[in-house]
N, C-alpha and C positions, 0 to 999 in steps of 0.2 A: 470474462472467457469463458465457456463450457469447458468441461475437461472430462475424461474418463479416468478409473483408478490406473490404468497402463501409463500413461502420460504422466500422471503426479509419481509415479514408480519410478520413470525413465528421469522425471527432473530430480529426484532424492537420489538417483545413481549418480547422475553425472554429478552433482554439487559432491557428492563423497569422493567420488573418483578424480574430478577435474579441479576441486575447490569452491567452485561457482559457476553459476549459470547463467547468462545473459538472454533476456526475452525483452519482447516491444510491450511497451505500455499500450492499453486497449482503454479507452473512457477518459472522462474527466473528471473522477470523483478525487484524484489529489491534484488537480491542477490549482495555484500553476506551478507548484512543485515538481510536479511529472506530468508532462503532456503527451497526449496521443502520439503514439509513434516513438517515444522515446526510447533507448533502450536502457532497461533497468538490471542490474547486475546483483544475484544475491547469492549469499555463501551461507552455511549451514547455521541453523537457526536452534540453541539451546533457550528454552524459558528462563532457565536460572539467570541468565545473564540479560534478561530484557528489562529495558528501560523505558518508563513513559517517555512517548515519542517516537522512538524506534519505527520503523515500517517493517512488517513481515509479509510476505505470501503466504497464503492460506488458502484453504479449499474448504467450501461450505456443503452442508448437506444437501441444499440444491445444484449440486454438482456446478459451482461455479469457482472459478479461480481469481483470487483477489488480493490486491497489495494495498491495506491500510495501516493505519497509525495506531500504535498500541496507547491503549487508556489504562488499563487496570487487570490485577486477578482477582477472581470471583471463586468460591468454593461451592460445590456441587456435591453436598455429602463429604465423602473423602476425597475427592478428586477435583482437581483445578481447573477452571476455564479462564479463557482469556479473552477480553473485550476489546473492540478495534472500531475504528470510523474511518472513513475517506474525510480530507479535509474540507471538501464543499458539500458532504453528505448531511444534511439536519440530523440523523437516526444513527444511533449504534448498529453495528451490525450485529447478527447473533451471534452469543458466546461461542468460543470452540474450544475444543481440547488440545491438548500437546501433540497428539499424534496427527490435526489438521494442519502444523504447521510446514513447510516446504523450505522456504529461507528467509533471511535478512537481508533487505537493500544495504548494499555496499556503496552504491553509485549510482548517477543517473548520469548518462551517456546525453549530453546537451549537441547543438549544433557543432558547437567550437570549443567545447570544454566539456571536462568530467566534473561533474558536481558530486562530490565527496559527502557520503552523511556526517561523516565527523567533522568537517570543516565549519568554518564560521558562520558563511550564509546559510548552510542547513539547520545548523544548531539554532542560531536565531529564529528562523523560519519555524521551526518546530516549538520552539518556547512560546512565539507570539499566536501560533494557533491554540497552542493549548492553555495559556493565559487569558485568551480572550476571545471564548467562546461565540460570541457574537460576528467575528470575525467570519464564520463560516456560513452566516447567512448574505452577507456582504458577498462573499465571494460567488456563491449559488445564483445573486441576482445579476453580476456581473456576467456569469456563463450564459444565463438565460437571453440578457441582452445581447451578447458577442453572436449567441446563436439565431437570434431572430435577425438581427444585421445580416448574419449569413446569407439566411434564407430568403431575405427580401432583395438580396444582389442578385441571387440565382434565378430570379424569376422572371 
């Protein structure tokens, strides 16, 4: 999702005032954990409390708003940077700084239920994605096949 600074400031103010913000997911980089159109709820994000596998909403230097899984912290001289990756993305995102973080995912509103990131299913999925790197490639292939099938049905 493309953004401008005013929108990011509005999101940050909303989280500060209301405690959270609810945004629809766009894209397939976190499939199947987060599907296109599902509502994601984010609360305040303090990098000190980040754990590997947490999903964070952040903005990039190319004006994109992204929610991806946290992998690790890096050092850039005296400053800390943070590395993220989508579950179906082969490569990591560009490293970001603390001030680029907007919120941390609390839950995903599925069709019939809320998927809490603190729950067993979400923690198990995060553990699998982190422990089995080639799972990303398998998911990417499945998505590509699914998109081709959708394309051939619409013709």
